[in-house]
C-alpha positions in Angstrom: 58.7 141.0 50.3 61.3 140.4 47.6 62.5 143.8 46.7 63.9 143.1 43.3 61.9 143.8 40.2 60.3 140.4 40.8 58.0 142.2 43.2 56.3 143.4 40.0 54.2 140.9 38.1 56.5 141.6 35.2 59.5 143.7 34.5 58.9 147.4 35.0 58.2 149.5 32.0 61.2 151.7 31.9 61.0 155.2 30.5 64.2 155.1 28.6 66.6 152.7 26.9 69.3 153.7 29.4 67.1 152.9 32.4 66.4 149.5 30.9 70.1 148.9 30.5 70.7 149.8 34.2 67.8 147.7 35.4 69.1 144.7 33.4 72.6 145.2 34.8 71.2 145.2 38.4 69.2 142.0 37.6 72.2 140.3 36.0 74.3 140.9 39.1 71.5 140.1 41.5 71.4 143.7 43.0 68.1 144.3 44.6 66.3 147.4 43.5 62.9 149.0 43.2 62.1 151.1 40.1 60.6 154.6 40.7 59.7 153.9 44.4 57.8 157.0 45.8 60.0 158.7 48.3 58.9 161.5 50.7 61.4 164.4 50.7 61.2 167.6 52.8 62.2 170.5 50.6 62.2 174.0 52.1 59.8 172.9 54.8 57.3 171.2 52.4 57.0 167.5 52.0 57.1 166.4 48.4 56.9 163.0 46.8 59.8 162.2 44.4 60.3 159.2 42.2 64.0 158.4 41.9 64.7 156.1 39.0 66.2 153.3 41.2 66.2 152.6 44.9 69.0 150.4 46.2 70.1 149.1 49.5 67.9 148.1 52.5 64.6 147.7 50.8 
């Protein structure tokens, strides 16, 4: 699976202008990312789902 925004049928709908600027910068420089990928985090012994703005790296 191609992990760049191209995994979406179209560009993601960013929540802010600044997020769009960052996403466009990643795309311009061919940096693979996933926008708001659900991430499980254990916080004080409880598992919670967080949605970081961008996930980079080994996707």
